[in-house]
C-alpha positions, -999 to 999 in steps of 0.1 A, spaced: 0 1 1 15 33 -10 18 62 15 -9 83 -5 -33 53 -2 -27 47 33 -33 85 41 -66 83 22 -77 52 42 -69 69 73 -87 99 64 -118 78 57 -114 60 90 -111 92 111 -141 101 134 -165 71 131 -182 59 162 -198 23 170 -230 37 159 -215 49 125 -198 16 116 -198 12 78 -182 -4 46 -163 19 23 -166 5 -10 -141 25 -28 -111 10 -5 -125 -22 6 -121 -12 42 -143 -14 71 -139 8 103 -155 -17 125 -172 -49 120 -179 -57 156 -188 -35 187 -159 -23 209 -159 -43 241 -141 -43 274 -125 -75 290 -115 -72 328 -85 -92 340 -84 -90 378 -87 -56 393 -59 -38 377 -59 -46 340 -84 -39 314 -85 -51 275 -103 -33 249 -113 -51 219 -112 -27 187 -121 -40 155 -105 -30 122 -107 -35 85 -129 -62 72 -123 -87 100 -91 -78 122 -90 -70 159 -65 -47 176 -62 -49 213 -57 -21 240 -42 -35 270 -45 -9 302 -25 -14 333 -48 8 358 -22 6 385 4 25 363 -19 40 335 4 26 313 -13 12 280 0 -11 252 -16 -18 218 -16 -51 199 -15 -49 160 -26 -13 155 -35 -14 118 -60 16 124 -37 43 144 -65 70 146 -88 44 161 -62 36 189 -53 73 196 -90 82 199 -97 50 223 -67 62 244 -80 99 245 -112 85 259 -93 70 291 -85 93 319 -48 96 324 -38 64 304 -6 70 286 3 46 255 39 33 257 42 3 236 31 -13 204 31 -51 204 33 -65 168 25 -103 163 40 -103 125 50 -84 98 20 -87 74 4 -51 66 -30 -58 82 -12 -63 116 19 -39 114 7 -13 87 -2 12 113 30 13 133 47 40 113 16 63 115 12 57 152 45 63 160 41 96 145 11 105 165 25 93 197 58 102 204 82 77 221 66 45 213 84 11 220 76 -13 192 82 -50 200 80 -79 175 99 -107 162 107 -100 126 127 -71 111 102 -66 85 79 -50 109 76 -13 105 94 9 133 107 -21 153 127 -10 183 129 -42 203 133 -75 184 122 -105 204 134 -142 205 115 -169 220 109 -167 258 121 -130 259 103 -113 288 97 -76 296 73 -56 316 45 -27 310 37 -14 342 26 -43 362 19 -65 333 47 -93 328 48 -102 290 65 -134 275 73 -137 239 64 -170 224 80 -175 189 54 -194 168 68 -195 133 47 -209 106 22 -183 93 55 -161 91 90 -170 101 90 -143 128 54 -147 144 55 -140 181 22 -147 204 23 -123 236 18 -143 267 8 -120 299 5 -128 334 4 -104 366 -1 -111 401 -34 -90 400 -50 -111 371 -76 -133 376 -63 -154 345 -33 -151 321 -40 -137 283 -24 -146 253 -24 -125 221 -20 -151 192 -21 -130 159 -25 -154 129 -12 -184 147 -43 -195 167 -76 -186 158 -108 -195 179 -115 -228 162 -86 -228 136 -51 -216 130 -34 -195 104 -23 -205 70 15 -218 67 27 -190 44 61 -192 56 62 -226 74 53 -264 79 30 -285 95 56 -294 119 59 -258 129 23 -254 133 21 -285 155 48 -273 178 29 -237 180 -3 -255 190 16 -279 214 34 -249 232 0 -228 234 -19 -262 248 7 -259 277 -6 -227 287 -27 -225 319 -61 -238 308 -78 -206 318 -56 -185 298 -77 -160 275 -71 -163 239 -75 -132 218 -66 -136 183 -61 -113 151 -93 -121 130 -130 -126 132 -130 -159 117 -147 -180 143 -180 -190 129 -164 -203 95 -138 -222 116 -161 -237 137 -184 -248 106 -151 -267 94 -146 -282 128 -182 -295 129 -172 -310 95 -144 -327 112 -161 -338 142 -198 -338 136 -205 -355 170 -184 -331 193 -209 -312 212 -183 -285 223 -182 -277 189 -220 -275 184 -226 -254 214 -197 -230 206 -207 -225 171 -243 -215 182 -229 -190 206 -206 -176 180 -233 -173 157 -255 -156 183 -226 -131 191 -221 -121 156 -258 -116 148 -257 -93 176 -226 -75 163 -202 -85 192 -170 -100 187 -164 -136 197 -131 -130 215 -120 -141 239 -120 -179 240 -97 -197 266 -71 -226 260 -97 -252 278 -122 -244 251 -98 -245 223 -85 -279 234 -121 -291 234 -135 -278 200 -104 -265 178 -94 -294 156 -58 -279 149 -55 -283 189 -69 -318 188 -48 -334 162 -40 -365 185 -76 -371 191 -91 -403 178 -119 -387 159 -98 -360 143 -71 -388 132 -101 -410 118 -111 -380 98 -80 -371 83 -69 -409 79 -36 -402 94 -14 -419 122 3 -388 138 -4 -352 147 17 -337 123 4 -354 93 -32 -345 106 -21 -310 110 -11 -310 74 -43 -325 62 -65 -304 81 -48 -274 69 -50 -286 33 -87 -294 36 -96 -262 53 -78 -240 26 -106 -250 0 -134 -258 25 -169 -245 18 -197 -251 44 -229 -262 31 -247 -235 50 
């Protein structure tokens, strides 16, 4: 996207509220596809879910104890700035970028112009404005939030999931970008089934109550595929019904949690007998490859 095109898109997006969400047919960009929702984690941390483009999510993390905030994948920088302005005394200090694709990192340069002194964390030199390059298991803090980088190469070679804990949190949170989706996983653009299986295994090892915030609103289509894989899985049936109701109401389906993903996400269930039977495979890596290949061209009946 050229600088001129980007400025045009930003201009179109500026100033719209939840009630004014609409599609922009000339650019193919939608300002918000879901309502803005707050998710509270304990007494001192809040997460605001901000929709962007056609189906992306950005996440504003606020540490109430120190009034510091971070933003995950700020593709719409004007919307981020407006969100922070609406929070009394909160100061945006950090950008957390899961990977270099433009719909996740494309707002970094503009946001660092709008807000001076931002630190930009990520795992790939292709990320615009990168100031702090991460490798697996690197740790840092934003206020009272403790953040651990989980390197999950496959969708891109430098993909990072951000795992967040704090003594004040009721449950941890993980921001999975395009590695783990609710009910699905990202395409293997720069990696292999072995790498995605390793990523799913590392995420599965997190505390079951860990909240999952992913990069796109793909939940309903993912769960329709999950039902195709496991038609008798009642966890899939129930999650699909709830997600369809949420989308009909204009609500995001975020967050999920690791416990739920282990119950209804076929890409987290590659060792399950029913998933192996569906794929005709004998091992999780082969099943992962088969699932992704099938999902790439899957079209639900309804």
